[in-house]
Phi, psi and omega in degrees: 000326176299316178299315177300312177302316183296324182292318178300317176297317180294319181296320177296317185290322180296323177298317180288315185290323179290334178283331183267349182076020181281096186287328179298318175293320175306311184298319179295321181296318182298318177300318179296319180296318181294321180294321179293322176293322179292319182291316186207090183297313184298306182303307184296317174306312181298320180296318180302313179295317184300324190268006176082007180296322186301319181293335178279342189297321178303317181295325177291323181290321180297335185294334179045072176230199185292348182270352186306310179299322180290323174301311178300319178298315183299319177297320180294323181288315176301322184284357172290338182273113183311323187287342184270345190291319175292330175293325173300314178299312179300328182286351182086023182281339184299304179307312180293324178295320180295324178295328181291341179296347172278353180295151172264349184285118184299321180292320178300312181298316178300313186283328172298316177294323175295317184295311183296320178296319180289320180295318185276349181303117177054036182226106177297322177304319178286318179305317184289339183273352179286142177292134179238138354295142183296122184283081178288123176294138183313319183291353180258352180276000000 
């Protein structure tokens, strides 16, 4: 029950902090989300969707700051849940993730690759949402 309470509090704080641009608070909330996803992926993923946090993630990705790898990691973990994959596409996560492939930061590239791979795994809806031809940055070839 404590983890559930912490998760609810972290989700509320994340919504408020990301609106204010308070990156320290956002980073702490992201850490809490990652721990909750490891503990119980299905329940946490559903809670993230219910509280509207999934829809906030494209903006957090687009900011490209120190939180970006954690946001991509959260998306990768959420997308392990088959039921969440199409919701990730509907939340508009594919375009900002594809843009992150231009990053030179290895951690961003790792987590972005995981996120895209998990979202697109066995998902025709995701595959159809990728820009074609897929713009592979030269540094990834």
